[in-house]
Structure formats: structure tokens, C-alpha cells
ChimeraX commands (.cxc) that place a marker at each C-alpha (Angstrom):
marker #1 position 7.33,-0.83,-21.30 radius 0.5
marker #1 position 5.23,-2.41,-18.74 radius 0.5
marker #1 position 4.37,-1.67,-15.08 radius 0.5
marker #1 position 6.93,-4.40,-13.95 radius 0.5
marker #1 position 9.41,-2.39,-15.74 radius 0.5
marker #1 position 8.56,0.51,-14.39 radius 0.5
marker #1 position 8.64,-0.81,-10.95 radius 0.5
marker #1 position 12.10,-1.94,-11.27 radius 0.5
marker #1 position 13.41,1.14,-12.61 radius 0.5
marker #1 position 11.71,3.27,-9.24 radius 0.5
marker #1 position 13.20,0.40,-7.10 radius 0.5
marker #1 position 16.47,0.76,-8.72 radius 0.5
marker #1 position 16.39,4.71,-8.29 radius 0.5
marker #1 position 15.06,4.39,-4.69 radius 0.5
marker #1 position 17.59,1.75,-3.57 radius 0.5
marker #1 position 20.58,4.04,-5.13 radius 0.5
marker #1 position 19.25,6.85,-3.28 radius 0.5
marker #1 position 19.27,5.40,0.07 radius 0.5
marker #1 position 22.80,3.87,-0.65 radius 0.5
marker #1 position 24.16,7.24,-1.35 radius 0.5
marker #1 position 22.45,9.02,1.55 radius 0.5
marker #1 position 22.66,6.02,4.20 radius 0.5
marker #1 position 18.94,7.11,4.60 radius 0.5
marker #1 position 16.54,4.34,4.73 radius 0.5
marker #1 position 13.73,6.78,5.14 radius 0.5
marker #1 position 13.60,7.23,1.69 radius 0.5
marker #1 position 11.58,4.11,1.37 radius 0.5
marker #1 position 8.68,6.78,2.28 radius 0.5
marker #1 position 8.29,7.35,-1.89 radius 0.5
marker #1 position 6.71,3.59,-1.27 radius 0.5
marker #1 position 5.10,3.90,1.68 radius 0.5
marker #1 position 1.06,3.86,0.30 radius 0.5
marker #1 position 2.08,0.86,-1.24 radius 0.5
marker #1 position 4.14,-1.01,1.24 radius 0.5
marker #1 position 1.77,-0.40,3.74 radius 0.5
marker #1 position -1.24,-2.14,1.68 radius 0.5
marker #1 position 1.08,-4.77,0.79 radius 0.5
marker #1 position 2.43,-5.52,4.57 radius 0.5
marker #1 position -1.25,-5.35,6.01 radius 0.5
marker #1 position -2.31,-7.58,3.65 radius 0.5
marker #1 position -0.07,-10.33,4.43 radius 0.5
marker #1 position -0.62,-9.50,7.92 radius 0.5
marker #1 position -4.62,-10.14,7.13 radius 0.5
marker #1 position -3.75,-13.14,5.25 radius 0.5
marker #1 position -1.79,-14.86,7.91 radius 0.5
marker #1 position -4.11,-14.06,10.71 radius 0.5
marker #1 position -6.65,-15.88,7.89 radius 0.5
marker #1 position -4.00,-18.93,7.37 radius 0.5
marker #1 position -4.02,-18.19,3.95 radius 0.5
marker #1 position -1.17,-19.77,1.82 radius 0.5
marker #1 position 0.86,-16.59,1.07 radius 0.5
marker #1 position 2.01,-17.96,-2.33 radius 0.5
marker #1 position -1.76,-18.67,-3.72 radius 0.5
marker #1 position -3.40,-15.88,-5.27 radius 0.5
marker #1 position -6.08,-13.62,-3.74 radius 0.5
marker #1 position -8.04,-10.92,-4.12 radius 0.5
marker #1 position -7.16,-8.65,-0.57 radius 0.5
marker #1 position -5.72,-5.61,-1.03 radius 0.5
marker #1 position -7.00,-2.52,-0.03 radius 0.5
marker #1 position -7.11,-1.73,-3.75 radius 0.5
marker #1 position -8.72,-4.64,-5.23 radius 0.5
marker #1 position -11.55,-4.27,-2.70 radius 0.5
marker #1 position -12.02,-0.66,-3.86 radius 0.5
marker #1 position -12.04,-1.56,-7.69 radius 0.5
marker #1 position -13.95,-4.86,-7.54 radius 0.5
marker #1 position -16.09,-5.16,-4.66 radius 0.5
marker #1 position -16.65,-1.47,-4.34 radius 0.5
marker #1 position -17.05,-0.85,-8.15 radius 0.5
marker #1 position -14.63,2.15,-7.86 radius 0.5
marker #1 position -12.98,2.28,-11.39 radius 0.5
marker #1 position -9.36,1.09,-11.82 radius 0.5
marker #1 position -8.34,4.57,-13.03 radius 0.5
marker #1 position -9.94,6.25,-9.83 radius 0.5
marker #1 position -8.58,3.89,-7.76 radius 0.5
marker #1 position -4.88,4.52,-9.14 radius 0.5
marker #1 position -5.29,8.20,-9.18 radius 0.5
marker #1 position -6.42,8.15,-5.46 radius 0.5
marker #1 position -3.41,6.06,-4.54 radius 0.5
marker #1 position -0.89,8.11,-6.49 radius 0.5
marker #1 position -1.99,11.59,-5.18 radius 0.5
marker #1 position -1.70,9.83,-1.47 radius 0.5
marker #1 position 1.40,8.96,-2.51 radius 0.5
marker #1 position 2.56,12.30,-3.88 radius 0.5
marker #1 position 1.24,14.06,-0.93 radius 0.5
marker #1 position 3.37,12.19,1.70 radius 0.5
marker #1 position 6.37,12.20,-0.52 radius 0.5
marker #1 position 5.91,15.91,-1.21 radius 0.5
marker #1 position 5.31,16.29,2.73 radius 0.5
marker #1 position 8.72,14.37,3.50 radius 0.5
marker #1 position 11.08,16.48,0.57 radius 0.5
marker #1 position 9.66,19.87,1.59 radius 0.5
marker #1 position 8.05,20.14,4.80 radius 0.5
marker #1 position 10.00,17.74,7.04 radius 0.5
marker #1 position 13.41,18.93,8.40 radius 0.5
marker #1 position 16.04,17.15,7.13 radius 0.5
marker #1 position 17.06,15.36,10.30 radius 0.5
marker #1 position 17.50,11.81,11.10 radius 0.5
marker #1 position 14.69,12.33,13.74 radius 0.5
marker #1 position 12.22,14.35,11.72 radius 0.5
marker #1 position 12.28,11.54,8.99 radius 0.5
marker #1 position 11.57,8.53,11.28 radius 0.5
marker #1 position 8.93,10.42,12.78 radius 0.5
marker #1 position 7.37,11.03,9.73 radius 0.5
marker #1 position 8.04,7.82,8.26 radius 0.5
marker #1 position 6.55,6.46,11.44 radius 0.5
marker #1 position 3.64,8.57,12.01 radius 0.5
marker #1 position 2.72,7.83,8.14 radius 0.5
marker #1 position 2.76,4.08,8.49 radius 0.5
marker #1 position 0.73,4.26,11.72 radius 0.5
marker #1 position -2.29,6.30,9.99 radius 0.5
marker #1 position -2.31,4.77,6.76 radius 0.5
marker #1 position -2.63,0.97,8.56 radius 0.5
marker #1 position -5.20,2.48,10.89 radius 0.5
marker #1 position -6.93,3.32,7.47 radius 0.5
marker #1 position -6.22,0.05,6.51 radius 0.5
marker #1 position -7.72,-1.46,9.52 radius 0.5
marker #1 position -10.44,0.85,9.44 radius 0.5
marker #1 position -11.22,0.50,5.77 radius 0.5
marker #1 position -11.32,-3.37,5.92 radius 0.5
marker #1 position -13.61,-3.72,8.85 radius 0.5
marker #1 position -15.85,-1.89,7.25 radius 0.5
marker #1 position -16.32,-3.35,3.63 radius 0.5
marker #1 position -14.18,-6.75,3.95 radius 0.5
marker #1 position -17.84,-8.32,4.21 radius 0.5
marker #1 position -18.28,-7.64,0.86 radius 0.5
marker #1 position -15.15,-9.84,-0.30 radius 0.5
marker #1 position -16.39,-12.61,2.08 radius 0.5
marker #1 position -19.75,-12.52,0.27 radius 0.5
marker #1 position -17.90,-12.48,-3.09 radius 0.5
marker #1 position -15.93,-15.81,-2.10 radius 0.5
marker #1 position -19.16,-17.34,-0.88 radius 0.5
marker #1 position -20.85,-16.60,-4.48 radius 0.5
marker #1 position -18.18,-18.12,-6.12 radius 0.5
marker #1 position -18.55,-21.39,-3.99 radius 0.5
marker #1 position -22.36,-21.56,-4.82 radius 0.5
marker #1 position -21.50,-21.54,-8.25 radius 0.5
marker #1 position -18.95,-24.32,-8.45 radius 0.5
marker link #1:1,2 radius 0.2
marker link #1:2,3 radius 0.2
marker link #1:3,4 radius 0.2
marker link #1:4,5 radius 0.2
marker link #1:5,6 radius 0.2
marker link #1:6,7 radius 0.2
marker link #1:7,8 radius 0.2
marker link #1:8,9 radius 0.2
marker link #1:9,10 radius 0.2
marker link #1:10,11 radius 0.2
marker link #1:11,12 radius 0.2
marker link #1:12,13 radius 0.2
marker link #1:13,14 radius 0.2
marker link #1:14,15 radius 0.2
marker link #1:15,16 radius 0.2
marker link #1:16,17 radius 0.2
marker link #1:17,18 radius 0.2
marker link #1:18,19 radius 0.2
marker link #1:19,20 radius 0.2
marker link #1:20,21 radius 0.2
marker link #1:21,22 radius 0.2
marker link #1:22,23 radius 0.2
marker link #1:23,24 radius 0.2
marker link #1:24,25 radius 0.2
marker link #1:25,26 radius 0.2
marker link #1:26,27 radius 0.2
marker link #1:27,28 radius 0.2
marker link #1:28,29 radius 0.2
marker link #1:29,30 radius 0.2
marker link #1:30,31 radius 0.2
marker link #1:31,32 radius 0.2
marker link #1:32,33 radius 0.2
marker link #1:33,34 radius 0.2
marker link #1:34,35 radius 0.2
marker link #1:35,36 radius 0.2
marker link #1:36,37 radius 0.2
marker link #1:37,38 radius 0.2
marker link #1:38,39 radius 0.2
marker link #1:39,40 radius 0.2
marker link #1:40,41 radius 0.2
marker link #1:41,42 radius 0.2
marker link #1:42,43 radius 0.2
marker link #1:43,44 radius 0.2
marker link #1:44,45 radius 0.2
marker link #1:45,46 radius 0.2
marker link #1:46,47 radius 0.2
marker link #1:47,48 radius 0.2
marker link #1:48,49 radius 0.2
marker link #1:49,50 radius 0.2
marker link #1:50,51 radius 0.2
marker link #1:51,52 radius 0.2
marker link #1:52,53 radius 0.2
marker link #1:53,54 radius 0.2
marker link #1:54,55 radius 0.2
marker link #1:55,56 radius 0.2
marker link #1:56,57 radius 0.2
marker link #1:57,58 radius 0.2
marker link #1:58,59 radius 0.2
marker link #1:59,60 radius 0.2
marker link #1:60,61 radius 0.2
marker link #1:61,62 radius 0.2
marker link #1:62,63 radius 0.2
marker link #1:63,64 radius 0.2
marker link #1:64,65 radius 0.2
marker link #1:65,66 radius 0.2
marker link #1:66,67 radius 0.2
marker link #1:67,68 radius 0.2
marker link #1:68,69 radius 0.2
marker link #1:69,70 radius 0.2
marker link #1:70,71 radius 0.2
marker link #1:71,72 radius 0.2
marker link #1:72,73 radius 0.2
marker link #1:73,74 radius 0.2
marker link #1:74,75 radius 0.2
marker link #1:75,76 radius 0.2
marker link #1:76,77 radius 0.2
marker link #1:77,78 radius 0.2
marker link #1:78,79 radius 0.2
marker link #1:79,80 radius 0.2
marker link #1:80,81 radius 0.2
marker link #1:81,82 radius 0.2
marker link #1:82,83 radius 0.2
marker link #1:83,84 radius 0.2
marker link #1:84,85 radius 0.2
marker link #1:85,86 radius 0.2
marker link #1:86,87 radius 0.2
marker link #1:87,88 radius 0.2
marker link #1:88,89 radius 0.2
marker link #1:89,90 radius 0.2
marker link #1:90,91 radius 0.2
marker link #1:91,92 radius 0.2
marker link #1:92,93 radius 0.2
marker link #1:93,94 radius 0.2
marker link #1:94,95 radius 0.2
marker link #1:95,96 radius 0.2
marker link #1:96,97 radius 0.2
marker link #1:97,98 radius 0.2
marker link #1:98,99 radius 0.2
marker link #1:99,100 radius 0.2
marker link #1:100,101 radius 0.2
marker link #1:101,102 radius 0.2
marker link #1:102,103 radius 0.2
marker link #1:103,104 radius 0.2
marker link #1:104,105 radius 0.2
marker link #1:105,106 radius 0.2
marker link #1:106,107 radius 0.2
marker link #1:107,108 radius 0.2
marker link #1:108,109 radius 0.2
marker link #1:109,110 radius 0.2
marker link #1:110,111 radius 0.2
marker link #1:111,112 radius 0.2
marker link #1:112,113 radius 0.2
marker link #1:113,114 radius 0.2
marker link #1:114,115 radius 0.2
marker link #1:115,116 radius 0.2
marker link #1:116,117 radius 0.2
marker link #1:117,118 radius 0.2
marker link #1:118,119 radius 0.2
marker link #1:119,120 radius 0.2
marker link #1:120,121 radius 0.2
marker link #1:121,122 radius 0.2
marker link #1:122,123 radius 0.2
marker link #1:123,124 radius 0.2
marker link #1:124,125 radius 0.2
marker link #1:125,126 radius 0.2
marker link #1:126,127 radius 0.2
marker link #1:127,128 radius 0.2
marker link #1:128,129 radius 0.2
marker link #1:129,130 radius 0.2
marker link #1:130,131 radius 0.2
marker link #1:131,132 radius 0.2
marker link #1:132,133 radius 0.2
marker link #1:133,134 radius 0.2
marker link #1:134,135 radius 0.2
marker link #1:135,136 radius 0.2
marker link #1:136,137 radius 0.2
view
């Protein structure tokens, strides 16, 4: 079974959890990937790019391609970060609506700020990569 199949199964299971509990904050189980995806879309809109075209602007792509961090290391980092956030939600945060929303909002803001900081520091490498492609044409 491939990654797309696994993703559909996970999304189905989280969707069922949300439907049974009525608590949409269970999306915290996908927050690392969600923030990267949403921030990348916002970034591409700011750059006036066509959202349907292929790109390499996700934070994990910048880490793997331009910073030359191995794909396994980047995947492991994302996995551990998501696991810590998810375990914090399940084991530490009180089972209350306000607790869940505060945790989700706080994590979202922190991850988004981390995304902006990281892109501000390393995005120039992606721009240099794009320029090298134009020169080779």
C-alpha cells in the first residue's frame, strides 16, 4: 500500500473520530502537515503563482532539496514533531472545548511563525535554484 492509500485511511479515521466526538480540534493530528500546506499556499498566492502548477516550495522540500538534508531525516523530523504535538493534545491538555481550541490555536501560531522564520532564512536558496534553471535553458 502506498503513501496515498495510507493518507486516505488516516484521513478517514480522523474524519470518523471528528464525526463521533463532534470535536473538530482532532485535526491537531495533522497540524504539522496542515500548517506547511496552508502556509505554502498563502506564500504561492503572495508570489502570484498558479496554484495548479507544480512547485517545490513546501518547507520539507526546501529542507530536502536546497539544504540537502536527507529525505529520511526530514520525514523523521516531521513525524517526531507531529507525534509530540499529538501526544501533548491527548495526554496533557484537559478534555475541555477551551483547552482543545487554545492548544490547537497556539500550536498553529507557533508552527506558522516557525514556517515564516525558516522561509525567511532559507528561501533565497530556492530562488537561486530557480535562477539556475532559467540560465540552463
